[in-house]
C-alpha positions, 0 to 999 in steps of 0.5 A, a space after each residue: 469419489 464425488 459423483 459426476 453431478 458434483 464434478 460438473 457443478 464444481 467445474 462450472 463454479 470454478 469457471 464462474 470464478 475464473 471469469 470474475 478474476 479475469 475481469 478484475 485483472 483487466 479492470 486493475 490493469 486499466 486503472 493501473 496505467 493512470 495510477 502509475 502515471 500519477 505516482 511517477 509524475 508526483 515523484 519530482 515534486 516531492 523529491 524537489 521539495 526534499 532537496 530544497 528543504 535540505 539546501 535551506 537546512 544546510 544554510 540555516 541554524 540547525 540547532 534553533 531551526 523550526 520544530 518541524 525540521 529539528 524536532 522538539 528535542 524529545 522522541 518519547 511519543 511516536 505517531 505512525 501513519 499507516 496507509 493500506 488499501 480499502 479492499 482486499 484481493 491484492 495478494 500480500 499488499 495489505 499483509 506486508 503493511 500490517 506486519 511492518 506496522 506490528 513490528 514497528 509498534 513492538 520495537 518502539 514499545 520495547 524501547 519505552 516509547 508511546 505509540 499512536 496510529 493514524 490508519 488510512 485504509 480499511 484493511 490494515 485497520 481491521 486486521 490490527 483493530 483487535 490487537 492495536 485498536 486502543 492506539 488508533 487516533 483516527 481511521 480514514 477510508 475512501 481516500 485512495 484510488 485513481 482519483 487521489 485528491 491533494 485536498 485529502 493529503 492536505 487535510 491529513 497533513 494539517 491534522 498531523 501538524 496541529 497534533 505535533 504543535 499541541 504536543 500529542 507526539 514528537 515523531 511522525 512516520 508514514 508507512 506505505 507501499 512504494 510502487 517499483 513495478 507491476 510485480 514489485 512493491 516496496 514497503 517504505 518508512 518515511 519520517 515526516 516530523 522531524 523532516 528527513 534531510 539528505 545531507 551532502 545533496 545539493 540542488 542541481 539544474 540540468 545535472 550541474 550543482 548550483 548555489 542559491 541565495 534565498 530571500 527572505 532568510 532560510 529559517 523563514 522560508 523553512 517555516 513556510 515550506 515545512 508544513 507544505 512538505 508534510 502534505 506533499 510527502 503524504 500525497 506522494 505516499 498515497 499515490 504510490 500506495 494506490 498504484 501499488 495496490 492496483 499492481 498487486 491486485 492485477 498480479 494476484 488476479 492473473 495468478 488466480 485466473 491461471 490457477 483456476 484454469 489449471 484446476 478446471 483442467 484437472 477436474 475435467 480430467 477426473 470428470 472424463 475418467 469417472 464418466 468413462 468408468 461409469 459407462 464401462 461399468 454399465 456396459 459390463 452389467 448389460 453384457 453380463 445380463 445378456 449372457 445370463 439370459 
């Protein structure tokens, strides 16, 4: 049985931890609103870009189109862009990305594919370094947060485009957490190269489908838009990941604060019972001594 001093020290320690988790929850909640708005406002741009590319691809030569759209005819080398957080204390946010990355690498390697990893964020890069560190081509930090810059996404997109044109890989896929709600984040895989094209989905204006004539030709427009599409989809993924990280941290710190409160209640109950038992024991000793005299 711990002493009263040990129990008091433990209670004070848990109270200090509770103050920290409560503060982190409030900070994450304050930042989440702005990050959520940025993610939701970025979705129409990426969705519209995908629709335009799908419309152009439907009217172009699907066999001899740009390589970023139809690929280079091979799928032997894969690049996975893994987006995780730079910090922890956000529940299973980073763990879900790490597990899916490990599963996807194992699946591709079992199929005889060559896999490389571009790690965006520190936590998954550290978690997989011992096991898959030899597959890293680069690791980037300090990109996510409430002030995500399109310039960072553009820089990563340029690196991916140049690597594809140099023949370093044939297929590129990004893995990230998509923001659904404050308590739900969905791990998502999106193929960047060749670009994902939603078949049978036409451009619409105010809910009504519309036919477009493009000038210049579709293939020329695709050659210009496809590199921008890589950066746009990466920017969307980083925004979604940043919002998901803050939501996961807010939820995790809220649970930690509640658990700390429950632990304080239990320790206080034990402390009071131990203190009462000590007082009772001392009274018995005093009374026994007085009777002996």
